[in-house]
C-alpha positions in Angstrom: -9.6 -10.6 0.2 -7.7 -7.4 -0.3 -6.5 -5.9 3.0 -3.2 -5.9 4.8 -1.8 -6.2 7.4 -4.7 -7.6 9.4 -6.7 -9.7 6.9 -9.8 -11.7 7.9 -10.5 -15.4 8.3 -13.3 -16.8 6.1 -15.4 -19.9 6.1 -17.0 -20.9 2.9 -19.9 -23.3 2.2 -19.5 -25.5 -0.8 -22.1 -27.9 -2.3 -21.2 -30.1 -5.3 -18.3 -27.9 -6.3 -20.4 -24.8 -6.0 -19.9 -21.9 -3.6 -23.1 -21.2 -1.7 -21.9 -18.9 1.1 -19.1 -16.9 2.8 -18.9 -16.0 6.5 -16.4 -14.8 9.0 -14.4 -17.5 10.9 -15.0 -17.2 14.6 -11.9 -19.3 15.4 -9.6 -17.0 13.4 -7.2 -15.4 15.9 -6.9 -12.2 13.9 -10.5 -11.5 12.9 -12.6 -13.5 15.4 -15.5 -13.9 13.0 -15.5 -10.3 11.7 -15.9 -9.9 7.9 -16.4 -6.5 6.3 -18.3 -5.7 3.1 -15.3 -6.5 1.0 -15.0 -10.0 2.4 -18.7 -10.6 2.1 -18.6 -9.5 -1.5 -15.8 -12.0 -2.3 -18.4 -14.7 -2.9 -19.4 -12.8 -6.1 -16.0 -13.4 -7.7 -16.9 -17.1 -8.1 -19.4 -17.8 -10.9 -19.4 -14.1 -11.9 -20.6 -13.7 -15.5 -18.0 -10.9 -16.1 -15.2 -13.3 -15.1 -12.4 -13.9 -17.6 -12.4 -17.6 -18.4 -10.3 -18.0 -21.6 -7.3 -16.3 -23.2 -8.2 -13.4 -25.4 -6.2 -11.7 -28.2 -6.7 -9.0 -30.8 -4.7 -8.0 -33.9 -5.1 -4.2 -33.3 -6.0 -2.1 -30.2 -9.5 -0.9 -30.5 -10.7 -4.1 -32.1 -12.8 -6.6 -30.3 -11.0 -9.4 -28.4 -11.5 -12.9 -29.7 -10.9 -16.2 -27.8 -7.6 -17.8 -28.3 -5.9 -21.0 -27.1 -3.3 -20.8 -24.4 -0.7 -22.0 -26.9 -1.5 -19.2 -29.3 -1.4 -16.6 -26.5 1.8 -17.7 -24.9 3.6 -18.2 -28.3 2.7 -14.6 -29.2 4.0 -13.3 -25.9 7.3 -15.3 -26.1 7.9 -14.3 -29.7 7.4 -10.6 -28.9 9.7 -10.9 -25.8 12.4 -12.4 -27.9 12.0 -9.8 -30.7 12.2 -6.9 -28.2 15.2 -8.2 -26.3 15.1 -9.0 -22.6 16.0 -5.5 -21.4 13.0 -4.0 -23.3 10.6 -6.4 -21.5 9.0 -5.3 -18.2 7.0 -7.2 -15.6 4.7 -5.4 -13.2 2.7 -6.9 -10.4 -0.3 -5.1 -8.8 -2.0 -5.9 -5.5 -4.5 -7.9 -7.4 -1.9 -10.6 -7.8 -1.5 -11.0 -4.1 -5.0 -11.7 -2.9 -4.3 -15.4 -2.3 -0.9 -14.8 -0.7 -0.9 -11.5 1.1 2.0 -11.4 3.6 3.9 -14.3 2.0 4.1 -12.8 -1.5 4.3 -16.2 -3.2 3.1 -15.0 -6.6 5.1 -11.8 -6.4 8.3 -13.9 -5.6 7.7 -16.1 -8.6 7.3 -13.1 -10.9 10.5 -11.7 -9.6 12.3 -15.0 -9.9 11.2 -15.2 -13.5 12.4 -11.7 -14.2 15.7 -12.3 -12.5 16.5 -15.5 -14.4 15.3 -14.0 -17.7 17.0 -10.7 -17.1 14.1 -8.3 -17.9 12.9 -5.2 -16.1 11.2 -5.8 -12.8 9.8 -3.0 -10.5 8.9 -3.4 -6.9 5.1 -3.2 -6.2 5.7 -1.4 -2.9 6.2 1.9 -4.7 2.4 1.9 -5.5 1.4 1.8 -1.8 3.3 2.0 1.5 6.9 2.2 0.4 7.4 6.0 0.5 6.2 6.4 4.0 8.3 3.5 5.2 11.3 5.1 3.5 11.0 8.1 5.8 10.7 5.8 8.8 13.7 3.8 7.6 16.0 6.8 7.7 15.2 7.3 11.3 15.4 3.6 12.0 12.0 2.5 13.6 10.6 0.2 10.9 9.2 -2.7 13.0 5.7 -2.4 14.3 3.9 -3.6 17.4 0.9 -5.9 16.9 -2.7 -4.8 17.2 -2.9 -7.1 20.2 -0.1 -5.3 22.0 -1.9 -2.0 21.3 -5.2 -3.3 22.8 -3.5 -4.7 25.9 -0.9 -2.0 26.7 -1.2 1.4 24.9 -2.3 4.3 27.1 -2.4 6.7 24.3 -3.0 6.0 20.6 -2.4 8.5 17.8 -4.2 7.4 14.6 -2.1 9.5 12.3 -3.5 9.2 8.8 -4.8 5.8 9.7 -8.6 5.6 9.3 -8.9 1.8 9.9 -10.9 1.3 6.6 -8.0 -0.6 5.2 -7.3 -2.7 8.3 -10.6 -2.9 10.1 -9.5 -5.7 12.4 -7.4 -3.2 14.3 -10.6 -1.4 15.4 -11.5 -4.2 17.9 -8.1 -3.8 19.6 -8.5 0.0 19.6 -11.9 -0.4 21.4 -10.2 -2.7 23.9 -7.6 0.0 24.6 -10.3 2.6 25.1 -12.1 0.3 27.6 -8.9 0.2 29.6 -8.9 4.0 29.6 -6.5 4.7 26.6 -6.9 8.2 25.1 -7.4 8.1 21.3 -6.5 10.9 18.9 -7.2 10.9 15.2 -5.1 13.1 12.9 -6.1 13.4 9.2 -7.2 15.7 6.4 -10.8 14.8 7.0 -13.0 13.3 9.6 -12.7 9.6 8.9 -14.3 6.4 10.2 -11.6 6.6 13.0 -13.1 9.9 14.3 -16.0 8.0 15.8 -13.5 6.0 18.0 -11.5 9.0 19.0 -11.5 11.3 22.0 -9.9 14.1 19.9 -9.8 14.8 16.2 -7.3 17.0 14.5 -8.2 17.9 10.9 -5.2 19.5 9.2 -4.4 20.9 5.8 -3.1 18.5 3.2 0.6 18.2 3.2 1.1 19.7 6.6 1.7 16.5 8.6 5.4 17.2 8.8 4.8 20.6 10.1 2.6 19.3 12.9 5.2 16.6 13.8 8.0 19.2 13.9 6.0 21.4 16.2 5.4 18.5 18.5 9.1 17.9 18.6 9.7 21.6 19.3 7.4 21.5 22.4 8.9 18.2 23.7 12.4 19.6 23.4 11.7 23.1 24.6 9.8 21.9 27.7 12.4 19.2 28.4 9.7 16.5 28.1 12.1 14.1 26.3 13.5 11.0 27.9 17.1 12.1 28.3 18.4 8.7 29.3 16.9 6.9 26.4 18.0 9.6 24.0 21.6 9.4 25.2 21.8 5.6 25.0 19.8 4.8 21.8 19.8 7.8 19.5 22.1 9.8 17.3 21.9 13.5 16.6 19.8 14.8 19.4 21.7 18.1 19.7 21.3 18.8 16.0 17.6 18.0 16.1 17.0 20.1 19.2 18.6 23.1 17.5 16.8 22.4 14.3 13.3 22.3 15.7 13.5 25.6 17.5 12.3 27.2 14.2 9.2 25.0 14.1 7.1 26.5 16.9 3.4 25.7 17.5 2.6 29.3 16.4 4.4 28.7 13.1 2.7 25.3 12.7 -0.8 26.8 13.4 -0.5 28.9 10.3 0.6 25.9 8.2 -1.7 23.2 9.6 -4.8 25.2 10.4 -4.7 23.7 14.0 -4.6 26.1 16.9 -1.2 26.5 18.6 -2.5 25.7 22.0 -4.0 22.4 20.7 -0.6 21.5 19.3 1.1 22.2 22.6 -1.5 20.2 24.5 -1.1 17.2 22.1 2.7 17.3 22.5 2.5 17.4 26.3 0.0 14.5 26.3 2.1 12.4 24.0 5.3 13.0 25.9 3.8 12.4 29.4 1.4 9.5 28.7 3.3 6.2 28.9 3.2 4.1 26.9 2.1 6.0 23.8 1.6 4.4 20.3 1.3 5.9 16.8 -0.7 4.0 14.2 0.6 5.6 11.0 -1.2 5.7 7.7 0.1 3.3 5.1 -0.6 4.6 1.6 -2.9 7.5 1.2 -1.1 9.6 3.9 1.9 9.7 1.6 0.2 10.5 -1.6 1.2 14.2 -1.9 4.2 16.4 -1.3 5.9 16.1 2.1 4.6 12.6 2.7 7.9 10.9 3.4 9.1 13.9 5.4 6.1 13.5 7.6 7.0 9.9 8.3 10.6 11.0 9.0 9.5 13.6 11.5 6.9 11.4 13.1 9.6 8.7 13.4 11.5 10.9 15.9 8.6 11.1 18.3 8.9 7.7 20.0 12.6 8.1 20.1 12.5 11.3 22.0 10.0 10.0 24.5 11.4 6.6 25.1 8.4 4.9 23.6 10.5 2.3 21.8 11.0 -1.4 22.7 8.3 -1.2 25.4 4.8 -2.8 25.3 2.2 -0.3 24.1 4.7 2.1 22.5 6.3 2.7 19.2 4.3 2.2 16.0 1.2 0.1 15.6 0.2 -2.0 12.6 1.0 -0.4 9.3 0.8 -1.6 5.7 3.9 -3.5 4.7 5.4 -3.5 8.1 6.7 -6.5 10.0 6.7 -7.6 13.6 10.1 -8.2 15.3 11.4 -11.6 14.1 8.9 -11.9 11.2 10.5 -13.0 8.0 10.5 -15.3 5.0 13.1 -17.2 3.0 13.9 -15.1 0.0 16.4 -17.6 -1.6 13.9 -18.5 -4.4 14.2 -14.9 -5.8 17.5 -15.9 -7.5 18.9 -12.4 -6.9 22.5 -13.7 -7.5 21.5 -15.1 -10.9 20.2 -11.9 -12.4 22.4 -11.2 -15.5 24.0 -7.8 -16.0 21.8 -5.3 -17.8 20.4 -1.8 -18.2 17.8 -2.0 -15.5 15.6 0.9 -14.5 15.0 1.8 -10.9 11.8 1.0 -9.1 10.8 4.6 -9.4 7.3 5.3 -10.7 8.2 8.3 -12.9 11.1 6.4 -14.4 8.8 3.5 -15.4 6.5 6.0 -17.1 9.5 7.6 -18.8 10.8 4.3 -20.0 7.4 3.5 -21.6 7.1 6.9 -23.2 10.7 6.7 -24.6 10.1 3.2 -26.0 12.7 1.6 -23.8 10.1 -0.9 -22.6 8.5 -2.5 -25.7 6.7 -5.5 -24.1 4.9 -5.1 -20.8 3.4 -8.0 -18.9 0.9 -6.9 -16.2 -0.1 -9.2 -13.4 -3.2 -8.2 -11.4 -3.1 -4.5 -12.0 -5.0 -1.7 -13.6 -1.9 0.5 -14.2 -3.9 3.5 -15.5 -5.8 3.8 -12.1 -2.8 3.2 -9.9 0.0 5.3 -11.4 0.3 9.0 -11.0 0.2 11.2 -14.1 -2.1 8.7 -15.9 -2.0 10.8 -19.1 1.7 10.1 -19.5 1.2 6.5 -18.5 -1.4 6.1 -21.3 1.0 7.7 -23.8 3.6 5.2 -22.8 1.3 2.2 -22.9 0.1 3.2 -26.4 3.7 3.0 -27.6 4.4 -0.6 -26.5 4.6 -3.4 -29.1 2.7 -5.8 -26.8 0.8 -5.4 -23.6 -0.4 -8.5 -21.6 -3.0 -8.4 -18.8 -3.3 -11.3 -16.4 -6.4 -10.8 -14.2 -9.8 -11.9 -13.0 -11.7 -9.3 -14.9 -11.1 -6.9 -17.7 -10.0 -3.5 -16.5 -9.5 -0.1 -18.1 -5.8 -0.7 -18.9 -6.7 -4.0 -20.6 -9.6 -2.5 -22.5 -7.6 0.3 -24.0 -4.1 -1.2 -24.5 -3.9 -5.0 -24.0 -3.1 -7.2 -26.9 -3.3 -10.4 -25.0 -5.6 -11.0 -21.9 -4.9 -14.1 -19.7 -7.5 -15.4 -17.3 -6.4 -15.8 -13.7 -7.5 -18.3 -11.1 -9.1 -16.9 -8.0 -9.2 -17.4 -4.2 -10.5 -21.0 -3.6 -9.3 -22.2 -7.0 -5.6 -22.4 -6.2 -3.4 -23.3 -3.2 -2.2 -20.2 -1.3 -0.8 -19.1 2.0 -1.3 -15.8 3.8 0.5 -14.1 6.7 -0.6 -11.4 9.1 1.9 -9.9 11.6 1.1 -12.7 14.0 -0.2 -15.8 12.2 0.3 -17.9 9.1 -2.7 -19.2 7.2 -3.0 -22.0 4.6 -5.4 -21.1 1.8 -6.6 -24.5 0.4 -7.8 -25.1 -3.1 -11.4 -26.3 -2.8 -13.0 -25.5 -6.1 -11.9 -26.5 -9.7 -10.7 -23.5 -11.8 -13.5 -22.5 -14.2 -13.0 -22.4 -17.9 -9.3 -22.3 -18.8 -8.2 -20.1 -16.0 -4.6 -20.8 -14.8 -2.6 -19.9 -11.7 0.3 -17.5 -12.3 2.9 -20.2 -11.5 1.6 -22.2 -14.5 1.7 -19.2 -16.8 5.3 -18.3 -15.8 6.4 -21.9 -16.2 5.0 -22.0 -19.8 6.7 -18.8 -20.7 10.0 -19.9 -19.1 9.9 -23.1 -21.2 9.4 -21.1 -24.4 12.2 -18.7 -23.6 14.7 -21.3 -22.5 14.8 -20.1 -18.9 16.3 -23.0 -17.0 15.5 -24.0 -13.5 12.7 -21.5 -13.1 10.4 -24.0 -11.4 12.5 -26.7 -9.8 9.6 -28.0 -7.7 7.4 -31.0 -8.4 4.1 -29.5 -7.2 2.3 -26.3 -6.4 3.4 -26.8 -2.7 7.1 -26.3 -3.6 7.3 -22.5 -3.8 5.2 -22.1 -0.7 7.4 -24.6 1.3 10.5 -22.8 0.1 9.3 -19.3 1.2 8.1 -20.6 4.6 11.4 -22.2 5.4 12.3 -19.6 8.0 12.6 -19.5 11.8 9.6 -17.1 12.1 7.2 -19.7 10.6 8.8 -22.6 12.5 10.0 -23.8 9.1 6.3 -24.5 8.2 5.3 -26.5 5.2 2.0 -26.9 3.4 1.8 -30.4 5.0 2.5 -29.2 8.5 0.0 -26.4 8.2 -2.7 -28.8 7.0 -2.0 -31.1 9.9 -2.5 -28.1 12.3 -5.8 -27.1 10.7 -4.3 -24.4 8.5 -3.3 -21.9 11.2 0.0 -21.4 12.9 1.2 -18.6 15.2 4.4 -16.9 14.1 7.5 -16.9 16.3 7.5 -13.1 16.7 7.6 -10.5 19.4 4.5 -8.4 19.9 6.8 -5.5 20.8 8.8 -3.8 18.1 12.6 -3.5 18.5 12.7 -5.2 21.9 16.5 -5.6 21.5 16.8 -1.8 20.8 18.8 -2.5 17.7 17.9 -0.6 14.6 18.5 -1.0 10.8 20.7 2.1 10.5 24.4 2.5 9.8 25.0 3.4 13.5 22.6 0.7 14.9 20.8 3.5 16.8 17.8 5.6 16.0 19.2 8.4 13.8 17.5 11.7 14.5 20.2 13.1 12.2 20.8 10.9 9.2 24.2 11.0 7.5 22.9 8.5 5.1 20.2 10.9 4.0 22.8 13.7 3.5 24.9 11.4 1.3 21.9 10.7 -0.8 21.3 14.4 -1.3 18.4 14.6 1.1 18.0 16.7 4.3 19.7 14.9 7.2 17.1 16.2 9.6 13.3 16.1 9.0 12.0 19.3 7.4 8.8 20.8 6.2 8.7 22.1 2.7 6.0 24.4 1.4 3.7 22.7 -1.0 4.0 23.6 -4.7 2.1 26.8 -5.6 -1.3 25.6 -6.7 -2.7 26.4 -10.1 -6.2 25.6 -8.7 -7.7 26.5 -5.3 -8.6 23.1 -3.9 -6.1 20.6 -2.6 -7.0 17.1 -3.6 -6.3 14.0 -1.5 -7.3 10.4 -2.0 -7.7 7.5 0.4 -9.6 4.4 1.4 -13.1 3.4 2.3 -14.6 0.2 3.7 -16.2 -0.5 0.3 -13.2 -0.5 -1.9 -9.4 -1.0 -2.0 -7.2 0.3 -4.9 -8.9 -0.5 -8.3 -9.7 -4.1 -7.4 -12.3 -6.0 -9.4 -12.6 -3.3 -12.1 -13.1 -0.6 -9.4 -15.6 -2.9 -7.6 -18.0 -2.7 -10.5 -17.6 -6.4 -11.3 -19.0 -7.4 -7.8 -22.6 -6.4 -7.4 -22.4 -5.7 -3.6 -19.5 -3.3 -4.0 -20.9 -1.7 -7.1 -24.2 -1.0 -5.3 -22.4 0.4 -2.2 -20.0 2.6 -4.1 -21.4 3.0 -7.7 -19.5 6.1 -8.8 -16.8 8.5 -7.7 -17.9 10.9 -5.0 -15.8 14.0 -4.2 -16.0 15.3 -0.6 -16.2 19.1 -0.6 -16.9 21.5 2.2 -20.2 23.5 2.3 -18.3 26.8 1.9 -16.4 25.6 -1.2 -19.5 24.0 -2.7 -21.6 27.2 -2.2 -19.0 29.4 -3.9 -19.3 27.1 -6.9 -23.1 26.8 -6.8 -22.7 23.1 -6.2 -25.2 21.1 -4.1 -25.0 17.7 -2.5 -25.4 15.0 -5.2 -24.7 17.3 -8.1 -22.7 15.9 -11.0 -19.4 17.7 -11.2 -16.3 18.1 -13.3 -13.0 17.9 -11.4 -10.1 19.3 -13.4 -6.7 20.9 -13.5 -4.0 21.6 -16.1 -3.2 17.8 -16.4 -6.7 16.4 -17.0 -10.2 16.0 -15.7 -12.6 13.4 -14.3 -16.3 13.4 -13.6 -17.8 12.7 -10.1 -20.7 13.4 -7.9 -20.5 16.0 -5.1 -20.6 15.0 -1.5 -21.0 18.2 0.4 -19.9 17.7 4.0 -18.4 19.4 6.9 -16.0 16.5 7.4 -13.5 18.2 5.1 -12.2 21.7 5.8 -12.5 24.5 3.3 -9.7 24.3 0.7 -9.6 20.5 0.8 -11.4 17.9 -1.4 -11.1 14.2 -0.9 -12.0 11.1 -3.0 -11.7 7.4 -2.7 -8.6 6.1 -4.5 -8.6 3.8 -7.5 -11.2 5.5 -9.7 -10.4 5.8 -13.4 -9.4 9.3 -14.2 -8.4 10.3 -10.7 -4.7 10.0 -11.4 -5.0 12.0 -14.6 -5.0 14.9 -12.1 -2.0 13.9 -10.1 1.7 14.8 -10.4 4.0 12.0 -11.6 7.2 13.7 -10.5 9.9 11.9 -8.5 10.0 12.5 -4.7 13.4 11.0 -3.8 16.5 10.3 -5.8 16.7 7.2 -7.9 19.7 5.9 -5.9 17.7 6.1 -2.7 14.5 4.3 -3.6 15.6 0.7 -2.8 18.2 1.2 0.0 15.9 -0.6 2.5 15.1 -3.6 0.4 11.7 -2.2 -0.7 10.9 0.6 -3.1 10.1 4.1 -1.9 9.9 5.2 -5.5 6.3 6.5 -5.4 5.5 9.6 -7.5 4.4 12.8 -5.8 0.6 12.4 -6.5 0.3 16.1 -5.5 -2.8 17.7 -7.1 -4.8 20.9 -6.8 -8.1 21.0 -8.6 -11.1 23.1 -9.5 -14.7 21.9 -9.3 -17.5 22.8 -11.7 -21.1 21.7 -11.7 -22.1 20.0 -15.0 
């Protein structure tokens, strides 16, 4: 329901238009019957008493919402959009909009098509999640990923670098298969995660030091001549510059930065370089929330290149959020990119969106499936900007904190099972049939956008005659075999994609040179270091480095932080901050104590989880909680002109945070 890139197949039991059960689909080629707690809890969306069923409006923020008709709500939105002017209107899609079409992005494509034809602000949702890490990989050139099946069948060494499997649990089965074959598994993270139980070695490093570790591994590989000289000569650019550059990043230097002993770093470098094939499963979102995140991806991206672990089964990079297999693709024609009128458009850069709201440059904001306050860094400034809008619209399944505080209009969304959808993993395409009638007056996003387009005079927004039209248009691509809703139905709703399980099998790379660029001239031209570097973290004003990530119980701020679904609310009822015994003792905090977590930006309340699974000086919390991002830095990480050079946005804010903890 809310995972990517692996997803899970589900079978549902329906009696007389009533959902009575949800279970894993044993015939699903990706999940083979597995269904985690999030999928099990999905049954609680349907028939939920907290569900939004009718449009709501209020005259002033702070007042109670009252029920409105769709006509009243849409007329109010369209009137305010016209009054503000199209360039002062913004649309923003969160991951909640994608739950019925992960991987195919049907709803997201329709929002973008609407925004292009109308000529309003649109910002790429990738900047909220995986885009910044992929930006670092893109500069090097290894963006495609191997499938989980290839990892299970061929990898002899797997580095789980910032990947804890909580957000893609289907990968775990293939990791176990690799271990049964004798593969060595190494987990690298800022805490002992769920992946540690599946690992032969665990490296717990200091937050923000991933780039330092990667550079030290490169140092050893080059210094001990463990690199694949033939592959490097044929398929990379800039080896001599990189070799000279990494002499400064010795394991002894890295030990002081990472907290990992120099000899362990040397041993890991030798194991990675001499074990063939070796695969890195790189973290998608949480690894890159903090300073140096994209530089870590840039440095890690050089490791497969130096060792020749590219274009071979079991090598390269394993499944990663937002990544694609070789050959995977969709038809993007319906985005209408060529029909976007000239205008003053802001970049897909998180801090620029916040600044535009605070400055009043965006007067009307239409949010689709997102709790913006919980997902944007520097939530205090975001709240200031949201308060200055003339109209804020929230389209969602449930009320969330952003809607409660700032929405003027709330629109009720249809859910999984109540609309036609289509999902894609990195290996398969899945039809999501509509099998239940939408409750109340809930409507799919395509209907909402069509109604707004009619009111605003946007011609040709929806040239299709049915809800199948946009899906058929998106699937018209060689990777899907030019699938249609009709052909998928005829095949039982599942089709294997025409992809390679091995990434970059043609050894061609999306860089200016067509090679893997260890030295990136493109980066230099953008004002960025042309070689991967480690930069010291900002001097902390507090003593504990805060990091956030995923658990098996939650994903982002979905379903009002999971509180709307009883199973998830019971499993994870409140924020819990992981803190080491030493740090807790110094603050007279015991396990289970209520605590205040604070810094110069803001504060939140949580409960202490005292554990040796985080090292002294580090605290960790599940992402998505309200108040968490009041603590995080909203500054830009890369230049505006760089954020969309790869067709997705790397415009994530820093999210860096150091905090103090106090018992309350």
